[in-house]
KOLKEVO-99770 format. One line per field, with one value per residue (C-alpha): residue in one letter; x, y, z. Coordinates in pm, 1 decimal, decimal comma. Layout:
BEGIN
rest <- (A  ...)
x <- (X  ...)
y <- (Y  ...)
z <- (Z  ...)
//
This chain:
BEGIN
rest <- (X  X  X  X  X  X  X  X  X  X  X  X  X  X  X  X  X  X  X  X  X  X  X  X  X  X  X  X  X  X  X  X  X  X  X  X  X  X  X  X  X  X  X  X  X  X  X  X  X  X  X  X  X  X  X  X  X  X  X  X  X  X  X  X  X  X  X  X  X  X  X  X  X  X  X  X  X  X  X  X  X  X  X  X  X  X  X  X  X  X  X  X  X  X  X  X  X  X  X  X  X  X  X  X  X  X  X  X  X  X  X  X  X  X  X  X  X  X  X  X  X  X  X  X  X  X  X  X  X  X  X  X  X  X  X  X  X  X  X  X  X  X  X  X  X  X  X  X  X  X  X  X  X  X  X  X  X  X  X  X  X  X  X  X  X  X  X  X  X  X  X  X  X  X  X  X  X  X  X  X  X  X  X  X  X  X  X  X  X  X  X  X  X  X  X  X  X  X  X  X  X  X  X  X  X  X  X  X  X  X  X  X  X  X  X  X  X  X  X  X  X  X  X  X  X  X  X  X  X  X  X  X  X  X  X  X  X  X  X  X  X  X  X  X  X  X  X  X  X  X  X  X  X  X  X  X  X  X  X  X  X  X  X  X  X  X  X  X  X  X  X  X  X  X  X  X  X  X  X  X  X  X  X  X  X  X  X  X  X  X  X  X  X  X  X  X  X  X  X  X  X  X  X  X  X  X  X  X  X  X  X  X  X  X  X  X  X  X  X  X  X  X  X  X  X  X  X  X  X  X  X  X  X  X  X  X  X  X  X  X  X  X  X  X  X  X  X  X  X  X  X  X  X  X  X  X  X  X  X  X  X  X  X  X  X  X  X  X  X  X  X  X  X  X  X  X  X  X  X  X  X  X  X  X  X  X  X  X  X  X  X  X  X  X  X  X  X  X  X  X  X  X  X  X  X  X  X  X  X  X  X  X  X  X  X  X  X  X  X  X  X  X  X  X  X  X  X  X  X  X  X  X  X  X  X  X  X  X  X  X  X  X  X  X  X  X  X  X  X  X  X  X  X  X  X  X  X  X  X  X  X  X  X  X  X  X  X  X  X  X  X  X  X  X  X  X  X  X  X  X  X  X  X  X  X  X  X  X  X  X  X  X  X  X  X  X  X  X  X  X  X  X  X  X  X  X  X  X  X  X  X  X  X  X  X  X  X  X  X  X  X  X  X  X  X  X  X  X  X  X  X  X  X  X  X  X  X  X  X  X  X  X  X  X  X  X  X  X  X  X  X  X  X  X  X  X  X  X  X  X  X  X  X  X  X  X  X  X  X  X  X  X  X  X  X  X  X  X  X  X  X  X  X  X  X  X  X  X)
x <- (4019,6  4289,9  4535,7  4345,6  4445,3  4170,8  4236,1  4175,8  3870,8  3757,4  3836,2  3682,2  3355,8  3319,5  3394,2  3105,0  2848,6  2889,3  2623,6  2742,6  2789,1  3135,2  3298,7  3645,4  3714,6  4092,7  4360,1  4576,7  4484,4  4773,4  4810,4  4806,5  4455,2  4309,8  4384,4  4265,6  3952,4  3883,2  3912,0  3670,5  3440,6  3376,2  3134,2  3352,2  3663,7  3677,9  3981,0  3986,3  3885,4  3549,8  3312,2  2946,6  2822,7  3011,2  2948,3  2611,5  2584,6  2806,8  2584,1  2247,7  2440,6  2520,2  2152,8  2056,2  2259,8  2173,6  1804,5  1828,7  2016,0  1727,2  1485,2  1682,9  1686,5  1361,3  1259,8  1501,1  1314,5  938,5  1075,9  1226,2  919,9  679,4  853,8  968,6  1362,6  1659,0  1972,4  2132,1  2487,9  2521,0  2523,8  2196,1  2272,0  2093,2  2303,0  2040,3  1675,2  1498,6  1280,6  963,0  1093,8  1163,6  787,4  659,4  860,5  872,3  1239,1  1525,6  1800,8  2052,4  1815,6  1821,3  2158,7  2391,0  2085,4  2007,9  1707,1  1564,9  1442,1  1148,4  1080,0  734,2  772,1  619,0  402,9  669,4  952,6  1161,2  983,7  1334,9  1518,7  1374,5  1424,2  1800,8  1847,7  1697,6  1834,2  2165,4  2294,0  2084,6  2101,0  1777,4  1559,6  1234,5  907,9  652,1  473,7  648,7  505,0  694,9  630,1  705,2  855,4  555,3  532,7  189,7  203,6  240,1  222,2  467,6  463,8  832,9  1096,0  1461,8  1744,1  2111,2  2339,5  2641,9  2969,0  3193,9  3301,7  2966,0  3016,2  2720,6  2788,7  2453,6  2073,1  1842,1  1464,6  1184,0  817,4  494,0  261,7  -47,6  -220,4  -538,7  -513,4  -474,9  -783,6  -838,1  -891,4  -573,9  -385,0  -569,0  -394,8  -59,7  -85,6  -197,3  69,5  344,9  172,9  60,9  2,8  -290,3  -622,7  -882,7  -1239,7  -1447,2  -1820,6  -2092,0  -2418,1  -2654,0  -2925,6  -2639,3  -2828,3  -3139,9  -2908,7  -2745,5  -3087,9  -3189,8  -2928,2  -2643,5  -2315,9  -2147,1  -2405,4  -2325,2  -1998,4  -2022,8  -2252,4  -2004,9  -1714,9  -1936,6  -2048,7  -1689,5  -1581,6  -1832,3  -1732,4  -1383,9  -1513,6  -1687,4  -1428,3  -1296,2  -933,4  -822,9  -882,6  -566,9  -739,8  -596,1  -754,4  -1037,4  -1069,8  -1357,1  -1425,5  -1693,8  -2061,5  -2054,5  -1798,7  -1522,1  -1235,0  -993,7  -669,9  -382,5  -45,4  -158,4  -14,6  27,6  -31,5  -386,2  -690,9  -905,1  -1205,3  -1199,7  -1162,6  -1458,9  -1675,2  -1554,7  -1604,6  -1954,5  -2015,6  -1924,3  -2152,7  -2451,7  -2368,9  -2367,0  -2660,1  -2863,2  -2756,6  -2916,9  -2604,0  -2614,1  -2486,1  -2480,7  -2840,1  -3034,3  -3088,1  -3042,7  -3030,5  -2805,8  -2712,5  -2384,6  -2267,6  -1955,5  -1687,7  -1318,8  -1083,9  -689,5  -380,4  -313,8  -570,2  -746,5  -927,8  -1100,9  -1162,3  -1359,3  -1556,1  -1650,2  -1801,3  -1980,2  -2161,3  -2246,3  -2370,7  -2644,0  -2711,2  -2735,6  -2936,5  -2662,9  -2493,8  -2107,7  -1901,2  -1565,5  -1415,8  -1103,0  -982,1  -1314,4  -1104,5  -912,3  -1277,9  -1362,9  -1082,7  -1145,8  -1499,0  -1435,8  -1142,6  -1409,6  -1637,9  -1410,1  -1359,5  -1737,5  -1749,7  -1490,4  -1637,0  -1963,5  -1799,2  -1612,2  -1952,2  -2135,6  -1835,8  -1800,7  -2207,1  -2207,7  -2507,0  -2742,6  -3150,2  -3181,9  -3572,6  -3740,0  -4065,1  -4410,7  -4621,0  -5022,3  -5081,7  -5403,9  -5257,3  -4843,0  -4779,9  -4534,5  -4732,2  -4538,9  -4129,8  -3943,5  -3664,1  -3375,1  -3048,4  -2715,1  -2375,0  -2090,3  -1754,6  -1442,4  -1371,3  -1761,1  -1890,6  -2264,2  -2322,5  -2643,6  -2771,4  -2696,1  -2318,5  -2350,9  -2693,1  -2640,9  -2302,5  -2444,8  -2695,4  -2425,2  -2263,6  -2392,2  -2412,1  -2810,3  -3002,9  -2768,6  -2889,7  -3228,0  -3201,6  -2995,7  -3276,8  -3539,1  -3370,6  -3344,5  -3702,6  -3918,0  -3645,5  -3760,4  -4104,2  -4031,6  -3877,1  -4130,7  -4544,8  -4625,3  -4591,5  -4257,8  -4239,9  -3987,8  -3886,8  -3895,0  -3814,3  -3902,6  -3528,7  -3642,1  -3986,4  -3884,9  -3595,8  -3777,5  -3537,2  -3585,9  -3978,0  -3954,3  -3735,8  -4033,6  -4267,7  -4046,3  -4012,9  -4388,9  -4435,0  -4196,1  -4318,9  -4674,5  -4824,8  -4678,5  -4713,0  -4994,5  -4783,1  -4553,7  -4609,7  -4439,7  -4329,2  -4357,8  -4047,9  -4197,0  -3986,5  -3995,4  -3774,8  -4109,4  -4108,7  -4334,7  -4645,9  -4843,1  -4561,3  -4570,2  -4955,0  -4939,4  -4689,5  -4851,4  -5211,0  -4990,7  -4858,9  -5188,7  -5307,3  -5065,8  -5176,8  -4967,3  -5024,6  -4929,6  -4777,3  -4679,6  -4406,7  -4301,8  -4640,7  -4665,7  -4334,4  -4341,7  -4599,9  -4777,9  -4914,2  -5287,1  -5201,9  -4986,3  -5277,1  -5526,4  -5275,6  -5163,1  -5493,8  -5250,8  -5351,2  -5103,2  -4972,2  -4692,4  -4641,3  -4327,4  -4069,3  -4043,5  -4372,3  -4345,0  -4053,7  -4159,5  -4521,0  -4456,3  -4398,4  -4528,5  -4887,0  -4876,4  -4707,4  -5006,8  -5235,9  -5095,9  -5116,8  -5463,4  -5567,7  -5411,9  -5558,7  -5891,8  -5857,1  -5698,8  -5995,4  -6239,5  -6069,6  -6030,0  -5633,5  -5473,0  -5210,9  -4806,6  -4600,4  -4228,6  -3966,4  -4179,3  -3877,3  -4043,0  -4358,5  -4536,5  -4479,4  -4645,5  -4967,0  -5048,8  -5027,3  -5248,9  -5525,0  -5503,8  -5581,5  -5290,3  -5304,3  -4925,6  -4598,8  -4233,2  -3930,1  -3668,0  -3903,6  -4015,8  -3738,6  -3437,3  -3365,9  -3221,9  -3120,4  -3460,8  -3256,2  -3249,2  -3626,0  -3629,5  -3865,0  -3907,1)
y <- (-1406,2  -1383,6  -1552,9  -1477,6  -1154,6  -958,8  -1072,7  -1413,0  -1340,5  -1176,4  -1515,3  -1774,7  -1534,2  -1582,3  -1912,6  -1948,7  -1703,2  -1439,0  -1234,3  -1140,9  -761,4  -654,5  -346,8  -275,6  -65,3  -22,9  226,9  150,2  -22,6  -190,5  -229,7  -611,7  -605,4  -363,5  -555,4  -890,9  -681,9  -573,3  -931,2  -1071,0  -792,7  -621,5  -326,1  -38,7  91,5  299,9  440,5  482,9  701,7  599,0  889,3  818,2  999,5  839,9  489,7  538,8  652,5  380,9  113,0  289,3  274,8  -113,8  -177,3  -1,5  -221,0  -521,9  -428,5  -363,5  -677,2  -859,1  -695,3  -750,0  -1108,3  -1121,8  -1002,8  -1281,1  -1518,4  -1432,5  -1374,4  -1727,5  -1879,3  -1715,2  -1613,3  -1835,0  -1779,8  -1883,8  -1756,0  -1868,0  -1734,4  -1607,9  -1921,0  -1997,7  -2264,9  -2288,8  -2195,8  -2150,5  -2287,7  -2196,6  -2483,1  -2319,1  -2341,4  -2721,4  -2752,7  -2565,3  -2748,4  -3094,7  -3097,1  -3149,2  -2883,2  -3150,8  -3215,1  -2839,6  -2693,8  -2726,5  -2763,3  -2534,7  -2362,5  -2491,6  -2818,1  -2575,8  -2355,3  -2410,7  -2289,6  -1968,1  -1878,9  -1648,6  -1738,8  -1418,9  -1411,9  -1551,7  -1362,8  -1030,5  -1130,1  -1173,4  -926,2  -690,4  -837,7  -949,0  -683,6  -392,9  -491,4  -392,3  -576,3  -791,4  -802,5  -1034,1  -1394,5  -1726,4  -2060,6  -2365,6  -2714,9  -2925,2  -3289,6  -3448,3  -3185,7  -3024,1  -2656,2  -2348,9  -1967,9  -1743,7  -1347,4  -1262,2  -1018,0  -1123,1  -849,7  -882,0  -920,8  -690,4  -622,2  -332,4  -356,2  -330,2  -694,5  -909,3  -1197,4  -1414,3  -1297,2  -1344,9  -1374,6  -1367,0  -1473,3  -1540,0  -1836,5  -1726,5  -2034,4  -1967,4  -1630,0  -1734,5  -1847,8  -2226,0  -2238,6  -2050,9  -2286,6  -2593,2  -2458,5  -2406,6  -2808,7  -2932,9  -2691,9  -2864,8  -3214,5  -3260,0  -3625,5  -3620,2  -3808,8  -3505,9  -3582,3  -3263,2  -3234,0  -2988,4  -2928,1  -2987,5  -2750,1  -2459,8  -2223,3  -2241,4  -2200,1  -1928,5  -1745,1  -1822,8  -1656,2  -1371,4  -1415,5  -1382,3  -1681,8  -1890,5  -1911,4  -2018,4  -2288,9  -2386,0  -2432,5  -2593,7  -2849,2  -2851,0  -3008,3  -3234,3  -3371,8  -3453,3  -3583,8  -3860,4  -3934,8  -4292,6  -4284,2  -4544,0  -4283,6  -4114,1  -3752,0  -3530,5  -3199,0  -3046,6  -2696,8  -2508,8  -2357,5  -2121,9  -2171,1  -2474,2  -2683,6  -2877,9  -3065,8  -3361,7  -3425,7  -3599,6  -3762,3  -4018,4  -4340,0  -4638,0  -4882,9  -4739,8  -4949,3  -4753,2  -4961,1  -4970,9  -4636,2  -4553,5  -4805,0  -4626,4  -4282,5  -4397,1  -4519,3  -4197,5  -4018,4  -4230,3  -4164,8  -3803,3  -3794,9  -4029,8  -3821,1  -3504,1  -3317,6  -3054,0  -2746,2  -2424,9  -2378,9  -2547,5  -2902,6  -2941,3  -3296,4  -3152,4  -3419,2  -3388,7  -3484,6  -3600,2  -3619,9  -3829,5  -3756,3  -3851,6  -3726,9  -3424,6  -3161,0  -3310,3  -3020,2  -2922,3  -3275,7  -3299,2  -2980,0  -3068,0  -3366,9  -3187,4  -3011,4  -3330,3  -3492,4  -3171,1  -3276,6  -3642,2  -3650,8  -3880,6  -3789,6  -3951,7  -3951,1  -4061,8  -3802,9  -3886,2  -3748,9  -3517,5  -3186,9  -3373,2  -3452,2  -3082,8  -2973,1  -3214,9  -3114,0  -2741,8  -2792,1  -2950,0  -2687,4  -2444,8  -2621,3  -2635,3  -2220,1  -2182,5  -2382,5  -2197,1  -1830,7  -1917,2  -2097,3  -1749,4  -1501,4  -1700,6  -1742,2  -2109,2  -2128,4  -2258,1  -2373,4  -2741,6  -2826,1  -3166,8  -3260,8  -3301,6  -3531,0  -3534,8  -3883,7  -3944,0  -3815,1  -3892,8  -3542,7  -3286,3  -3024,0  -2868,1  -2833,8  -2797,3  -2576,1  -2725,8  -2548,0  -2660,9  -2557,6  -2607,2  -2649,2  -2557,9  -2927,1  -2896,7  -3116,2  -3060,2  -3057,9  -3092,6  -2822,1  -3126,2  -3024,4  -2655,5  -2511,7  -2584,8  -2427,1  -2121,0  -2097,2  -2004,7  -1764,1  -1463,6  -1632,2  -1802,3  -1558,9  -1484,8  -1815,0  -1766,4  -1459,0  -1639,0  -1941,6  -1711,5  -1472,8  -1818,7  -1957,6  -1652,3  -1624,4  -1974,3  -1886,4  -1755,6  -2070,5  -2291,7  -2244,9  -2460,2  -2392,6  -2369,7  -2460,9  -2263,0  -2403,6  -2156,5  -2190,7  -1992,8  -1831,1  -1713,0  -1590,6  -1438,7  -1243,1  -901,1  -831,5  -1196,6  -1134,2  -776,9  -915,1  -1181,7  -894,5  -718,1  -1023,6  -1075,3  -756,2  -768,3  -1078,2  -1007,7  -1149,2  -1522,6  -1492,9  -1696,2  -1986,5  -1974,9  -2225,3  -2152,8  -2496,8  -2378,4  -2600,3  -2738,0  -2563,0  -2558,6  -2230,6  -2037,5  -1729,2  -1469,9  -1672,8  -1376,6  -1202,7  -1538,0  -1542,3  -1172,0  -1214,0  -1552,8  -1384,7  -1094,4  -1319,6  -1532,0  -1185,0  -1270,9  -1587,1  -1742,0  -2074,2  -2267,4  -2625,2  -2780,5  -2967,8  -3275,0  -3311,0  -3611,3  -3561,6  -3321,6  -3315,8  -2966,8  -3083,9  -3008,4  -2668,7  -2570,2  -2656,8  -2413,9  -2155,4  -2120,1  -2276,2  -2434,3  -2535,1  -2853,3  -3134,0  -3291,0  -3633,0  -3688,3  -3917,9  -4143,8  -4252,3  -4306,7  -4513,5  -4773,3  -4768,2  -5105,3  -5321,3  -5096,8  -5099,6  -4848,6  -4606,6  -4695,5  -4654,6  -4288,1  -4229,5  -4299,3  -4072,1  -3768,2  -3827,6  -3855,4  -3585,4  -3372,8  -3440,4  -3350,9  -2994,1  -3001,7  -3002,7  -3157,5  -3402,4  -3474,8  -3789,8  -3757,4  -3998,5  -4222,3  -4441,4  -4709,5  -4824,5  -5033,2  -4728,4  -4520,2  -4764,1  -4783,3  -4398,3  -4399,0  -4646,1  -4428,8  -4112,0  -3879,7  -3629,2  -3591,6  -3769,8  -3630,6  -3869,4  -4052,9  -4268,7  -3981,0  -3768,7  -3649,6  -3298,2  -3109,8  -2817,9  -2724,1  -2764,8  -3157,6  -3146,6  -3029,7  -2738,9  -2491,7)
z <- (750,8  953,6  715,3  361,1  175,7  3,1  -356,2  -255,0  -28,0  -334,3  -562,8  -291,0  -310,6  -689,5  -701,7  -440,2  -672,6  -934,6  -904,6  -513,2  -547,4  -387,2  -277,6  -159,6  163,5  217,2  328,7  18,2  -342,6  -463,3  -823,7  -768,7  -614,1  -833,1  -1130,4  -976,8  -877,6  -1217,5  -1302,9  -1055,2  -1147,7  -855,3  -808,8  -664,6  -466,8  -165,9  25,0  398,6  590,7  542,7  371,1  459,6  177,9  -54,6  49,7  66,2  -289,3  -385,5  -219,0  -393,7  -707,9  -659,5  -595,8  -910,9  -1130,0  -942,3  -981,1  -1340,7  -1437,6  -1261,0  -1477,2  -1784,0  -1680,1  -1570,6  -1955,8  -2098,3  -1905,9  -1987,1  -2339,5  -2379,8  -2214,0  -2457,5  -2780,0  -3028,2  -3084,5  -3311,4  -3448,0  -3784,3  -3921,0  -4239,9  -4440,7  -4298,4  -4037,5  -3699,7  -3418,6  -3137,3  -3057,7  -2758,1  -2581,4  -2745,8  -3064,3  -3017,8  -2873,3  -3203,6  -3439,5  -3300,9  -3325,5  -3030,5  -3019,2  -3138,2  -3450,3  -3530,5  -3434,3  -3708,5  -3965,7  -4245,6  -4122,0  -4486,7  -4346,9  -4192,4  -4451,2  -4726,3  -5041,7  -5090,6  -5388,1  -5507,3  -5569,0  -5476,3  -5107,0  -4958,0  -5193,2  -5087,0  -4739,7  -4758,9  -4944,3  -4692,1  -4397,7  -4558,6  -4792,6  -4659,6  -4309,7  -4201,4  -3985,8  -4107,4  -4042,8  -4174,7  -4194,1  -4239,2  -4316,1  -4146,5  -4115,0  -3787,1  -3778,3  -3861,0  -4154,5  -4026,7  -4096,7  -3901,6  -3893,2  -3750,0  -3702,7  -3730,8  -3673,5  -3783,6  -3684,8  -3805,1  -3523,2  -3630,8  -3459,5  -3424,7  -3746,2  -3935,5  -4020,0  -3991,0  -3721,9  -3730,7  -3764,2  -3505,0  -3485,9  -3252,0  -3345,9  -3233,6  -3362,2  -3529,8  -3704,9  -3558,2  -3712,4  -4078,5  -4253,5  -4297,3  -4655,1  -4696,3  -4438,1  -4657,9  -4974,4  -4829,4  -4726,4  -5034,5  -5209,8  -4989,5  -5035,1  -5364,1  -5323,2  -5059,8  -4950,6  -4908,4  -4767,6  -4821,2  -4656,2  -4691,9  -4429,9  -4669,1  -4529,9  -4510,7  -4677,2  -4432,3  -4158,0  -4345,7  -4379,8  -4016,3  -3811,6  -3834,6  -3997,2  -3644,0  -3499,1  -3819,3  -3784,1  -3429,2  -3509,0  -3807,9  -3577,9  -3286,0  -3577,3  -3704,7  -3325,1  -3364,4  -3687,4  -3539,8  -3275,6  -3422,0  -3723,2  -3677,6  -3569,6  -3813,9  -4064,3  -3999,6  -4000,8  -3688,4  -3802,3  -4001,1  -4190,2  -4157,8  -4537,3  -4626,1  -4697,6  -4456,5  -4587,7  -4430,8  -4499,9  -4362,5  -4544,9  -4470,5  -4714,9  -4937,6  -4819,4  -5105,9  -4830,5  -4755,3  -4779,5  -5028,5  -4991,0  -4596,7  -4564,8  -4817,2  -4624,6  -4260,3  -4401,0  -4531,9  -4180,0  -4011,3  -4248,3  -4187,5  -3759,9  -3852,4  -4046,1  -3801,2  -3459,5  -3347,7  -3292,9  -3008,2  -3143,7  -2900,8  -2753,8  -3012,4  -3165,6  -3524,3  -3706,5  -4007,2  -4275,6  -4449,7  -4811,3  -4865,6  -5137,7  -5152,9  -5342,5  -5373,5  -5507,3  -5681,2  -5744,7  -5472,9  -5368,4  -5690,3  -5756,5  -5430,4  -5481,8  -5851,5  -5684,8  -5424,8  -5733,3  -5892,7  -5586,2  -5614,3  -5938,2  -5889,9  -5577,5  -5411,6  -5095,4  -5116,3  -5445,9  -5465,9  -5703,2  -5855,3  -6185,8  -6187,6  -6269,0  -6575,9  -6695,7  -6630,4  -6831,1  -7130,8  -7168,2  -7119,2  -7413,8  -7612,6  -7517,6  -7604,5  -7973,9  -8036,1  -7941,4  -8196,1  -8459,1  -8370,9  -8445,5  -8731,3  -8892,1  -8828,5  -8918,7  -9262,3  -9297,5  -9276,8  -9029,3  -9269,7  -9301,4  -9390,8  -9458,6  -9400,8  -9557,2  -9363,8  -9607,2  -9557,1  -9494,2  -9681,0  -10000,9  -9936,4  -10076,7  -9937,7  -9763,6  -9509,7  -9461,5  -9136,9  -9104,5  -8939,3  -8825,4  -8951,8  -8919,4  -9218,1  -9074,5  -9209,1  -9367,6  -9502,9  -9285,4  -9203,6  -8818,1  -8667,7  -8392,0  -8110,1  -8164,1  -8102,4  -8001,5  -7630,9  -7636,1  -7801,8  -7544,5  -7288,2  -7507,5  -7687,1  -8036,4  -7983,6  -8033,4  -8405,0  -8498,7  -8437,4  -8646,1  -8901,2  -8926,4  -8931,1  -9215,6  -9412,3  -9352,0  -9457,1  -9770,4  -9842,5  -9936,8  -10237,1  -10336,7  -10246,2  -10259,0  -9953,2  -9564,4  -9314,9  -8978,0  -8789,5  -8394,8  -8126,2  -7774,3  -7446,4  -7498,7  -7835,1  -7721,6  -7402,1  -7635,7  -7690,5  -8004,8  -8155,4  -8110,2  -8297,2  -8588,3  -8616,6  -8644,5  -8886,6  -9117,4  -9083,0  -9247,2  -9506,9  -9621,9  -9569,3  -9846,6  -9788,5  -9376,3  -9390,3  -9473,7  -9170,2  -8853,2  -8542,2  -8335,5  -7995,2  -7802,9  -7459,1  -7220,0  -6833,0  -6798,3  -6927,4  -6684,2  -6853,1  -7017,9  -7076,7  -7299,2  -7517,0  -7545,2  -7635,4  -7890,6  -8038,9  -8044,1  -8263,1  -8493,1  -8571,4  -8686,8  -8976,7  -9045,0  -8863,8  -8682,3  -8403,4  -8359,3  -8049,7  -8053,4  -7873,9  -7768,7  -7490,5  -7358,7  -7075,2  -6825,9  -6938,0  -7268,4  -7199,6  -7000,8  -7311,2  -7569,0  -7320,7  -7287,9  -7703,1  -7876,1  -8192,3  -8476,9  -8469,8  -8223,0  -8308,8  -8143,0  -7984,0  -8130,7  -7815,7  -7860,8  -8263,3  -8204,3  -8037,3  -8209,3  -8345,2  -8024,2  -7737,2  -7678,6  -7427,5  -7683,3  -7942,3  -7664,2  -7584,4  -7951,4  -7996,6  -7695,1  -7796,3  -8153,2  -8024,4  -7804,6  -8070,5  -8356,9  -8104,4  -8065,8  -8440,0  -8390,5  -8678,8  -8572,4  -8740,7  -8620,4  -8631,0  -8648,2  -8916,5  -9021,2  -9227,0  -9386,0  -9110,7  -8868,6  -9162,7  -9171,0  -8811,6  -8789,4  -9124,0  -8904,8  -8602,4  -8819,4  -8766,0  -9043,0  -9103,7  -9118,5  -9059,2  -9079,3  -9269,5  -9443,1  -9607,9  -9688,1  -9421,9  -9395,7  -9682,7  -9910,6  -10113,3  -10417,8  -10325,9  -10384,1  -10714,8  -10610,8  -10897,1)
//
């Protein structure tokens, strides 16, 4: 340009493009040109005459600088397009977010810049989490690495593997904090994701599903294949879920369980949702869903719960389904009920432990009369508990809780001791109830034999009443024990006869001296002809086998007369006397 000096020419170039490299070649470089050149950011200065080697070296240096800038810019572009980047000031106010950050969070830049970063935060389990984080980057001026849980604009959770670094000026003061993150949501276990969601969104509606035949899948395939099949099935469940239910995500939990969850809406038509989910369940159960290379007809059971503790309520619901043989349940307030039951059990346990420690497990005795003579010929030993207010508590209120803990066999030992000691106060027989749980316990069997030897002269007055129990595991041990005690003169009675399904098998196995006809048949014998016929059949069979019969729950004279007419040998019930202490019967 003939009419343009060097400074103007450089300015014109820079106005067009800031990136073009410029090298000044001149005979004389004035101070003004030098200052302007510095301001315009030239790459080099050379004076004439031209030194070819120096010029080539300068050009190569410029090329290297350009290449380095290019690489840096490419790195920045790649990082900015793949990583999630943000900056906040020292007060935690957002000053910068990149496009990926906006895409993941669901917010626009203008919705985030100037806002506190806390709008994205999720409450951590430990209240010290953010205190420790800020101490590291702000006070210690160190880099922090870890996992951050955040929520997007739709309040859905996502997880970031994050590095946060303080930006420090020349005075060692923090200007800002920059964070670089990558999305790791898929790497976090769905159970943890679900727990975090429920922690943030306590008022939720949760639909819990379980594959009914999961144990067969689990036993048929390797763990890896089973996991893959569950993932495929989860995809199918999500595909079949009706849109009107509002569930957009499925969580694959453990052991063939899947969960749908969303925020609870007060305007939600619960009846409609339940009907729709039941239709969804029927459709899944009726269709043969292809998972992988194999066709499986997998049936599902479902538990629906609302509000706080929805996951726990739904899980309790699944357990109730298995017990009730249903396939769908609305599981509201189940945790509250379970807690209430647990507290009641705890109170019973405390009552039981207190009674044992204070020797307040006692035996009451109920008379058994000879129907022909109407005289007491036996007593049944029945366990009772005396509570701290001197109330007499029946075993219905404490025996089951004793079986769940360590005190059941202790109670049995006390009953045995009380019953054998009672032999010195009466001159007639005493019956003692023993269950399968008692007879399968070696220490209980040994203690019973010990007492038989101690009271050997009176052992023939003891009768063992065997309570029917489907949980008997080793009948041979019990048969061996029964044969052993029979050698001492102990008699055997089968309790609750006519109630279960193994009545005649028990007769064959234990060869009893007595049959105690179940109270449910005796109670109804006045009005129910079927009960009367069944009792009559039992009596006929017993007489043929020379087995004595005892009727329980004889509550009035009319029942007694019917039993006498049918030929039953003994009666026991409130008509003849309630259970009480031996001294109440004025014996000896």
